[in-house]
C-alpha positions as CSV (number, residue, x, y, z in Angstrom):
1,M,104.6,138.3,119.7
2,R,106.3,141.5,121.0
3,A,104.7,143.8,123.7
4,D,103.5,146.2,121.0
5,G,101.7,143.4,119.2
6,S,104.0,143.0,116.3
7,S,105.1,139.5,115.2
8,F,108.4,138.0,116.2
9,G,109.8,134.7,115.0
10,P,108.4,132.2,112.5
11,I,104.7,131.4,112.1
12,V,104.1,127.6,112.1
13,A,101.0,125.9,110.9
14,Y,99.9,122.7,112.8
15,Q,97.0,120.4,113.3
16,N,95.2,119.5,116.5
17,T,92.4,116.8,116.7
18,V,90.1,117.2,119.6
19,K,87.9,114.2,120.7
20,H,85.1,114.1,123.2
21,L,84.6,110.8,125.0
22,L,81.7,110.1,127.2
23,R,82.8,109.0,130.7
24,S,80.9,106.4,132.6
25,G,79.1,108.0,135.5
26,G,78.8,111.3,133.7
27,G,81.0,113.9,132.3
28,V,83.1,114.1,129.1
29,V,86.8,113.6,128.6
30,E,88.3,116.0,126.1
31,Q,91.4,114.6,124.4
32,S,93.7,116.9,122.2
33,S,96.3,115.4,120.1
34,N,98.5,118.5,119.7
35,A,97.1,121.5,121.7
36,G,99.3,124.6,121.1
37,N,101.6,122.6,118.9
38,E,103.2,121.1,122.0
39,G,103.9,117.9,120.2
40,S,102.1,115.6,122.8
41,S,98.6,114.7,123.7
42,S,96.7,116.2,126.6
43,S,93.3,115.7,128.2
44,K,90.9,117.4,130.6
45,E,87.4,116.6,132.0
46,L,84.3,118.6,131.3
47,L,81.2,118.6,133.6
48,L,77.8,120.0,133.4
49,S,77.3,121.5,136.9
50,G,74.1,123.4,137.3
51,Q,73.9,126.1,134.6
52,E,77.7,125.9,133.7
53,I,80.2,123.6,132.0
54,R,83.2,123.3,134.3
55,S,86.7,122.3,133.1
56,I,88.8,120.1,135.4
57,E,92.5,120.1,134.6
58,Q,95.7,118.7,136.2
59,V,98.1,121.6,136.3
60,D,101.6,122.0,137.8
61,L,101.1,125.7,139.0
62,A,104.0,125.7,141.4
63,G,106.5,124.1,139.0
64,T,107.2,121.3,141.4
65,G,106.4,118.5,139.0
66,K,103.4,117.6,141.0
67,L,100.0,118.1,139.3
68,Q,97.0,119.5,141.3
69,S,93.4,119.5,140.2
70,I,92.1,122.9,139.2
71,Q,88.4,123.4,138.3
72,W,86.9,126.5,136.7
73,P,83.7,127.4,134.7
74,E,84.4,127.3,130.9
75,L,81.0,128.5,130.0
76,R,78.0,129.7,131.8
77,S,74.3,129.7,130.8
78,P,72.6,131.9,129.9
79,V,75.3,133.5,127.9
80,R,74.8,137.4,128.2
81,A,77.0,140.0,126.8
82,G,78.9,141.9,129.6
83,D,78.7,139.1,132.1
84,Q,81.9,138.5,134.1
85,Y,82.7,135.5,136.3
86,T,85.6,134.3,138.3
87,L,87.6,131.4,137.0
88,L,90.1,131.1,139.8
89,D,90.0,132.8,143.2
90,S,93.1,134.7,144.2
91,T,95.5,131.8,145.2
92,L,99.1,132.0,146.8
93,I,101.2,129.3,145.4
94,E,104.5,128.5,147.1
95,L,107.3,128.2,144.4
96,T,110.3,125.9,144.3
97,Q,112.5,128.8,143.3
98,D,114.4,131.5,145.0
99,L,113.7,134.6,142.8
100,D,115.4,137.3,144.9
101,G,118.5,135.3,146.3
102,D,117.6,135.4,150.0
103,G,117.8,131.7,150.3
104,K,114.1,131.4,150.6
105,N,111.6,130.1,148.1
106,D,109.3,132.8,146.9
107,A,105.6,132.7,146.0
108,V,103.3,133.8,143.3
109,E,99.7,135.0,143.5
110,V,97.3,133.7,140.7
111,A,93.8,134.7,139.8
112,G,91.5,134.4,136.8
113,Y,88.3,135.7,135.4
114,A,86.2,135.5,132.2
115,R,84.1,138.1,130.4
116,V,81.4,137.5,127.8
117,I,82.1,139.9,124.9
118,G,78.9,138.9,123.1
119,P,77.8,137.6,119.6
120,E,80.2,137.7,116.7
121,V,80.0,136.5,113.1
122,L,83.2,134.6,112.1
123,Q,84.3,134.4,108.5
124,S,85.8,131.0,108.5
125,Q,88.0,130.3,105.4
126,R,86.9,126.7,105.3
127,L,83.4,126.7,106.8
128,G,82.0,130.1,105.6
129,T,80.0,132.3,108.0
130,I,79.6,131.1,111.6
131,N,77.5,132.8,114.2
132,S,79.3,132.6,117.4
133,V,79.6,134.1,120.9
134,R,83.1,135.3,122.2
135,V,84.3,134.9,125.7
136,D,87.6,136.4,126.8
137,S,89.5,134.9,129.8
138,F,92.4,136.3,131.7
139,I,94.9,134.6,134.1
140,R,96.9,137.1,136.1
141,A,99.9,136.4,138.3
142,R,102.5,138.3,140.3
143,A,105.5,137.2,142.3
144,K,105.8,138.0,146.0
145,L,109.4,138.3,147.0
146,T,110.3,137.3,150.6
147,L,113.5,139.4,150.9
148,S,112.1,142.9,149.9
149,K,108.4,142.1,150.5
150,I,107.9,143.7,147.0
151,E,105.3,142.5,144.7
152,A,106.6,142.0,141.2
153,P,104.6,143.5,138.2
154,V,101.5,141.6,137.2
155,V,101.9,139.3,134.2
156,E,98.9,138.2,132.2
157,A,97.9,135.2,130.0
158,R,94.9,135.8,127.8
159,A,92.5,133.7,125.7
160,K,89.8,134.6,123.2
161,V,87.4,131.8,122.6
162,W,84.5,131.7,120.1
163,Y,81.6,129.2,120.7
164,A,79.0,128.2,118.2
165,Q,75.6,126.5,118.9
166,G,75.9,122.8,118.3
167,L,79.6,122.9,117.5
168,G,81.3,124.1,120.7
169,I,84.7,125.9,120.3
170,V,85.1,127.0,116.7
171,R,88.1,129.3,117.2
172,Q,90.5,130.2,120.1
173,T,93.5,132.5,120.4
174,I,95.8,131.9,123.4
175,E,98.4,134.4,124.5
176,E,100.9,133.0,126.9
177,V,102.7,134.8,129.7
178,P,105.5,136.9,128.3
179,D,109.0,135.8,128.9
180,T,111.8,138.1,130.6
181,N,112.4,139.6,127.2
182,G,108.7,140.7,126.9
183,L,108.0,138.1,124.1
184,R,104.9,136.0,124.4
185,R,103.9,132.9,122.5
186,V,100.5,133.3,120.7
187,Y,98.7,130.5,119.0
188,T,95.3,130.3,117.1
189,E,93.3,127.2,116.6
190,Q,90.3,127.4,114.3
191,L,87.8,124.6,113.5
192,R,88.4,122.9,110.1
193,S,85.7,120.2,110.3
194,F,83.4,118.8,113.0
195,Q,81.7,115.4,113.3
196,A,79.5,114.1,116.1
197,G,77.4,111.0,115.4
198,D,74.8,111.9,112.7
199,R,75.8,115.5,112.4
200,G,78.8,117.6,111.6
201,L,80.2,120.6,109.6
202,G,82.9,120.7,106.9
203,F,84.9,118.2,105.0
204,T,86.0,114.8,106.4
205,D,89.5,113.4,105.7
206,L,90.1,111.2,102.7
207,V,89.6,107.5,103.3
208,P,91.0,105.1,100.7
209,L,88.4,102.8,99.2
210,R,89.5,99.2,99.8
211,L,88.0,95.8,99.3
212,P,87.1,94.1,102.6
213,A,89.8,92.1,104.4
214,D,88.0,88.9,103.7
215,F,87.4,89.6,99.9
216,P,88.2,86.5,97.8
217,S,91.6,86.5,95.9
218,T,92.3,90.3,96.5
219,P,91.6,91.1,100.3
220,G,92.1,94.6,101.2
221,Q,93.0,95.8,97.7
222,A,92.9,99.5,97.1
223,L,90.6,100.4,94.2
224,S,91.6,102.7,91.4
225,S,89.5,104.6,89.0
226,T,90.7,102.7,86.0
227,S,87.8,100.9,84.2
228,N,85.4,101.9,86.9
229,F,82.1,103.8,86.7
230,V,79.6,104.6,89.3
231,I,75.7,104.7,89.3
232,Q,73.2,105.5,91.8
233,A,70.7,102.8,92.9
234,G,68.8,101.7,95.9
235,G,69.5,104.9,97.8
236,G,73.2,104.5,97.6
237,A,75.7,104.0,94.8
238,F,77.5,101.2,93.0
239,L,81.0,101.2,91.7
240,F,81.1,98.8,88.8
241,N,84.1,97.3,87.1
242,A,83.7,94.9,84.2
243,N,87.4,94.2,84.0
244,Y,88.1,93.7,87.6
245,N,91.6,92.2,88.2
246,Y,91.9,91.5,84.4
247,S,89.3,88.8,84.8
248,Y,86.6,88.8,82.2
249,D,84.2,86.3,83.7
250,K,83.0,88.3,86.7
251,A,82.2,92.0,87.3
252,L,83.1,93.8,90.5
253,L,80.1,95.5,92.3
254,V,80.9,97.7,95.3
255,H,78.0,99.2,97.1
256,L,78.1,102.5,99.1
257,S,75.5,103.3,101.7
258,P,73.6,106.7,101.4
259,Q,76.0,107.8,104.3
260,G,79.0,107.3,102.1
261,S,80.5,104.0,103.6
262,M,81.2,100.8,101.8
263,D,78.7,98.2,103.0
264,A,79.2,95.4,100.4
265,A,81.4,94.2,97.6
266,L,80.8,91.2,95.5
267,L,81.5,89.6,92.1
268,S,78.7,88.9,89.6
269,S,79.1,86.7,86.7
270,E,75.6,87.5,85.5
271,L,76.3,91.2,85.4
272,Q,79.4,90.5,83.3
273,Q,77.6,88.3,80.8
274,A,74.8,90.9,80.3
275,G,77.3,93.6,79.2
276,G,76.1,97.0,78.1
277,S,75.6,100.2,80.2
278,L,73.8,100.1,83.5
279,L,71.1,102.4,84.9
280,G,70.2,102.4,88.6
281,H,66.8,102.7,90.3
282,A,65.3,102.1,93.7
283,E,65.0,98.4,93.3
284,G,68.1,97.5,91.5
285,L,70.1,97.8,88.2
286,L,69.1,97.7,84.5
287,S,71.5,96.6,81.8
288,I,71.0,98.2,78.4
289,R,73.1,96.5,75.8
290,E,73.6,98.3,72.3
291,S,75.4,96.7,69.5
292,G,75.5,98.7,66.3
293,F,72.1,99.2,65.0
294,D,70.8,95.8,66.4
295,P,67.8,95.7,68.7
296,I,68.6,97.0,72.3
297,Q,68.8,94.1,74.8
298,L,67.4,94.7,78.5
299,R,68.3,92.7,81.6
300,N,67.1,93.5,85.1
301,F,69.1,92.8,88.2
302,D,68.6,93.1,92.0
303,L,70.9,95.1,94.3
304,Q,73.2,92.1,94.8
305,G,73.8,91.8,91.0
306,R,71.5,88.8,90.5
307,A,69.3,88.6,87.4
308,V,65.6,88.8,88.3
309,D,63.9,88.4,84.8
310,S,61.8,85.3,84.8
311,T,61.9,85.8,80.9
312,P,64.1,88.1,79.0
313,P,62.4,91.5,78.3
314,Q,61.4,92.2,74.7
315,A,64.2,93.7,72.6
316,I,63.8,97.4,71.6
317,D,64.0,98.2,67.8
318,R,65.3,101.7,67.3
319,R,64.3,101.4,63.6
320,L,60.7,101.6,64.7
321,G,59.8,99.3,61.9
322,D,61.1,101.6,59.2
323,P,62.8,99.6,56.4
324,T,64.6,102.7,55.0
325,A,66.3,103.4,58.4
326,V,70.0,103.2,58.0
327,E,71.4,104.4,61.3
328,G,70.3,105.0,64.9
329,F,72.6,106.5,67.4
330,K,73.1,109.2,70.2
331,L,71.0,107.2,72.6
332,E,70.0,108.9,75.9
333,K,68.4,107.1,78.7
334,A,66.4,107.9,81.9
335,I,64.5,105.7,84.3
336,E,61.7,106.3,86.9
337,G,60.2,103.3,88.6
338,R,59.4,100.8,85.8
339,Q,59.4,103.5,83.1
340,L,62.4,103.5,80.7
341,W,62.5,106.5,78.5
342,L,64.9,106.7,75.4
343,V,65.7,109.6,73.0
344,W,67.8,108.9,69.8
345,T,68.7,110.2,66.4
346,L,67.4,108.0,63.5
347,V,68.6,108.5,59.9
348,S,66.4,107.2,57.1
349,R,66.2,107.4,53.3
350,T,63.5,109.6,52.0
351,A,60.6,108.4,49.8
352,D,62.0,110.0,46.7
353,S,65.4,108.3,47.0
354,K,66.6,106.5,43.9
355,P,69.5,104.2,43.2
356,G,72.6,106.4,42.7
357,D,70.6,109.3,44.2
358,F,69.9,108.5,47.8
359,R,68.4,111.2,50.0
360,Y,68.2,111.2,53.7
361,E,66.5,112.8,56.7
362,S,67.3,112.8,60.3
363,R,64.7,112.6,63.1
364,L,64.9,113.0,66.9
365,W,62.7,110.4,68.6
366,L,61.3,109.9,72.1
367,R,59.7,106.7,73.4
368,G,58.8,105.0,76.7
369,F,59.2,101.4,77.6
370,D,58.4,99.1,80.5
371,R,61.8,98.1,81.7
372,V,60.7,94.8,83.0
373,T,58.8,93.5,79.9
374,G,60.4,95.8,77.2
375,Q,56.9,96.6,76.0
376,P,56.3,100.2,74.6
377,L,54.3,102.5,76.8
378,G,52.8,104.1,73.8
379,D,53.7,105.4,70.3
380,A,57.1,106.8,69.5
381,V,57.0,110.7,69.5
382,Q,59.0,112.7,66.9
383,L,60.6,115.8,68.4
384,Y,62.2,117.2,65.2
385,I,63.1,116.4,61.6
386,E,65.6,117.9,59.3
387,P,66.8,117.0,55.8
388,G,70.1,115.3,55.2
389,I,72.3,113.1,57.3
390,N,72.9,114.5,60.7
391,Y,76.3,112.9,61.2
392,Q,76.7,114.5,64.6
393,G,73.3,113.6,65.9
394,F,71.0,115.8,67.8
395,F,72.4,117.0,71.1
396,A,69.9,115.9,73.8
397,R,69.5,115.5,77.5
398,L,66.7,113.6,79.1
399,A,65.1,113.6,82.6
400,V,61.9,112.1,84.0
401,F,59.8,113.7,86.7
402,E,56.5,112.5,88.0
403,G,55.9,110.2,85.0
404,R,56.6,112.9,82.4
405,P,59.8,112.9,80.2
406,Y,61.6,116.2,79.6
407,V,64.0,116.6,76.8
408,V,66.4,119.5,76.4
409,W,67.8,119.3,72.9
410,Q,69.2,121.3,70.0
411,K,70.3,120.6,66.4
412,P,73.9,121.0,65.7
413,S,75.2,124.4,64.9
414,S,76.3,125.1,61.3
415,G,79.2,127.5,60.8
416,D,78.5,130.8,62.7
417,V,74.9,130.0,63.1
418,V,74.2,128.8,66.7
419,S,70.9,127.1,67.1
420,D,68.4,127.6,69.9
421,L,68.1,125.2,72.8
422,Q,64.6,123.6,73.0
423,V,62.8,121.9,75.7
424,S,60.2,119.2,74.9
425,V,57.8,117.7,77.6
426,L,55.4,114.9,77.0
427,N,52.2,114.0,78.8
428,P,52.2,110.2,78.1
429,A,48.4,109.9,78.7
430,L,47.7,112.1,75.6
431,G,50.2,110.3,73.3
432,P,51.9,112.4,70.6
433,S,49.3,115.1,71.0
434,G,50.5,115.6,74.6
435,L,53.9,116.9,73.4
436,I,54.9,120.6,74.1
437,T,58.0,122.1,72.6
438,R,59.3,125.6,73.4
439,T,62.6,127.6,73.1
440,L,64.4,127.6,76.4
441,V,67.5,129.7,75.5
442,S,68.1,131.4,72.1
443,N,71.4,131.0,70.4
444,Y,72.8,128.5,73.0
445,S,76.5,127.5,72.5
446,D,77.6,125.5,75.4
447,P,77.0,121.7,75.3
448,N,78.3,121.2,78.8
449,L,75.0,121.6,80.5
450,K,73.4,119.4,83.1
451,F,69.7,118.4,83.0
452,T,68.2,116.2,85.7
453,A,65.0,115.7,87.8
454,M,65.4,117.2,91.3
455,R,63.3,118.3,94.0
456,G,60.4,120.5,92.7
457,G,60.9,119.5,89.1
458,P,63.4,119.2,86.3
459,L,66.4,121.4,86.4
460,F,68.5,122.7,83.7
461,I,71.9,124.2,84.6
462,G,74.4,125.5,82.0
463,A,76.7,128.3,80.9
464,I,74.6,131.1,79.3
465,Y,76.0,134.3,77.7
466,K,72.6,135.9,77.5
467,P,70.8,137.9,78.8
468,T,73.4,138.9,81.3
469,G,76.2,139.5,78.8
470,K,78.8,137.6,80.9
471,P,79.5,133.8,81.1
472,G,78.4,131.9,84.2
473,K,76.5,129.0,85.6
474,F,72.7,129.6,85.6
475,L,69.7,127.6,86.7
476,F,66.2,127.1,85.2
477,Q,63.5,125.0,86.8
478,L,60.8,123.8,84.6
479,D,57.1,123.5,85.2
480,S,54.9,120.6,84.0
481,Q,54.5,122.5,80.6
482,G,58.2,122.9,80.1
483,A,58.1,126.6,81.0
484,P,61.0,128.0,83.2
485,I,60.1,129.2,86.6
486,L,62.2,131.2,89.1
487,A,60.0,130.9,92.2
488,S,57.0,129.0,93.4
489,G,54.2,129.9,91.0
490,E,56.2,132.7,89.3
491,T,56.6,131.9,85.7
492,V,59.2,133.9,83.8
493,L,59.0,134.9,80.1
494,Q,60.0,132.3,77.6
495,A,63.8,132.3,77.5
496,G,63.7,134.9,80.2
497,P,66.3,135.6,82.9
498,P,67.5,132.4,84.8
499,L,69.0,132.3,88.2
500,Y,72.6,133.3,88.2
501,L,74.6,130.8,90.3
502,A,78.3,131.4,89.9
503,A,81.1,132.4,87.5
504,D,81.8,130.2,84.5
505,D,85.0,128.7,85.9
506,Y,83.1,126.7,88.5
507,Q,82.6,123.0,87.9
508,L,79.1,121.8,88.5
509,R,78.0,118.5,90.1
510,L,74.6,117.4,91.3
511,A,74.1,115.7,94.7
512,G,71.0,113.4,95.0
513,T,67.8,115.2,94.4
514,E,68.3,118.3,96.7
515,H,71.8,119.7,96.4
516,L,73.8,121.4,93.7
517,M,77.5,121.6,94.2
518,L,79.8,124.1,92.4
519,S,83.6,124.1,92.9
520,R,86.6,125.8,91.6
521,A,90.3,126.0,92.4
522,S,91.3,129.2,94.3
523,T,93.9,130.6,96.8
524,I,93.4,131.5,100.4
525,N,95.4,133.1,103.2
526,L,94.9,131.4,106.6
527,T,96.6,134.3,108.4
528,P,97.7,137.8,107.0
529,S,101.4,136.6,107.4
530,E,101.0,133.3,105.6
531,S,101.7,133.0,101.8
532,Q,98.8,132.0,99.6
533,I,98.1,128.2,99.4
534,G,96.1,126.4,96.8
535,S,92.6,125.3,97.9
536,T,89.1,124.6,96.4
537,E,86.2,126.8,97.1
538,V,82.8,124.9,97.1
539,L,79.4,126.3,96.9
540,I,76.3,124.1,97.9
541,Y,72.9,125.2,97.0
542,S,70.1,123.4,98.9
543,L,66.7,122.9,97.1
544,D,64.7,122.8,100.3
545,G,61.3,124.2,99.0
546,R,62.3,127.9,99.1
547,P,61.8,129.9,95.8
548,L,64.8,129.5,93.6
549,S,65.4,133.3,93.5
550,A,65.9,133.1,97.3
551,L,68.6,130.4,97.2
552,Q,71.8,131.3,99.0
553,P,74.8,128.9,98.9
554,Q,76.7,127.5,101.8
555,V,80.5,128.2,101.2
556,F,83.2,125.9,102.2
557,R,86.9,125.5,101.3
558,T,89.3,122.6,101.5
559,D,93.0,122.0,100.7
560,V,92.4,118.8,98.7
561,F,89.1,118.2,96.8
562,C,88.3,115.9,93.9
563,S,89.5,115.5,90.3
564,S,86.8,116.4,87.9
565,N,84.3,113.6,87.2
566,D,80.7,113.0,86.9
567,W,80.3,110.3,89.5
568,P,77.2,110.7,91.7
569,I,77.3,112.4,95.0
570,L,75.3,110.6,97.8
571,D,72.9,112.9,99.6
572,A,71.9,112.1,103.2
573,G,70.3,115.4,103.7
574,N,72.9,117.1,106.0
575,K,75.8,115.1,104.6
576,L,77.1,114.7,101.0
577,S,79.5,111.8,100.3
578,F,81.5,111.3,97.2
579,M,84.4,109.5,95.6
580,C,87.6,111.3,94.9
581,E,90.5,110.2,92.6
582,D,94.1,111.1,93.8
583,I,97.1,111.6,91.7
584,A,97.8,107.9,91.6
585,R,94.3,107.3,90.4
586,Q,93.4,105.6,93.6
587,I,89.7,106.2,94.8
588,N,89.1,107.8,98.1
589,L,85.9,108.3,100.0
590,R,85.1,111.8,101.5
591,S,82.1,113.6,102.9
592,L,80.9,117.1,103.5
593,W,78.8,117.9,106.5
594,L,76.3,120.8,105.9
595,R,74.7,123.2,108.2
């Protein structure tokens, strides 16, 4: 940087990893991998002394090659705007150089002080808004020449450091002493991510998902996304591969803990033999096997992939005993405890059908079952009927909350006629008479909605063009009667205004039961002089009991995110963990620490 503040020379981006290591007997050793882009590691000691944190560094002030221990206060408590304190008392240092040519080594006088500027809000490109306090430090020096006894002009090195509660240094700008041409080197380091035990902030690095080193036949093998799917169960998640290593006698089951680390990998012949799709729950896994229009077969497994059924559960007949039924499809499934709820389209011949003149009708059915025994929990409930064969099947999404099934559904659109999106909720204790159906959104045209049970009740999220007149991601939460609500106890009009989340180009993912994640590709500038680089903007909404209308997202950015998939995100409260697919289709683990 020139004396007038203008840039000179190239701007270089670099990375510096800082670690704090506890030292026996007290204190912390701070290790930096590449401070100031010097290309080498460095360290210093931090001590809590009274009401201040003191930094102890080994510095060669005289340029003799001999280090001397320098100690100064880095931060003093309480932190008050306008406070000023001494870092380094005025010190005369004998140099090893003869600056004025009189044959005698000269000296330099050095002093330093710090000033608390006060609270500042940082807009971090990657971590969003951070409340911090800024402290400026100054190290001033002037040479004392032995020949003329003249004191040279004062030169100054400056530092601006921003501290945040619970994080430490979140940003610092260092301006070194200018050279003889008046040029000074300036570097800025800004926090990208932070992790300390069970807390942190921002995205962690990608970690390849590999089998354990002692895994049979394929130790340490990297796992790809080919033939894998992921389900949540037992508080964590399972990656399941029925075609592991092209072997069809055993299925691979990899378990991820709620904190996002792999804690088990095993092979299961019983899961492989069961076939079908898997649903997860708190106690284990449920296999649901469909084959054409044959009865559905259920199998229950524990979290180690072992069958736990003493006798096979009763098969489920989608025909509902109707001899005129010809097809049953578009099966949706949801599980809560021992309750298994199913929604499907059933096509049957009508009573007035005749040979050569068959007529049909299509119905949307809902029914609950005990997942362990396969026994029905009550009568099947018809949600809708329409004449003719519904070749597409009814569009439906199913969620269960506190024992009640909720179904968001609509019949297929015909031509330019777009059907309404309906919601049906059943009180199982009342049987078919406990069914309530209402219109959720009129003229709904986007099938890429999400519907799930989360904290506070079922949530519907989708792209809606009304009533705002612009596309975007919107949120409804439903009460026990299926009515949309915006805040605690505040019911909106039927099909009334939902909560606007973000523009339509955001991808939506759900994390556990408490977080919504929206992401989209974007560009950022890290400094005004840098060209734009690709990144992903991530919005996190926390359902923490506040009214939905008061939700404000946490905003993060990252250079590399995940390819789009619907794999579950593990939610540990202040940490979200997920699996990412790289360009080679290899699976990586990554986490995002929240505030």
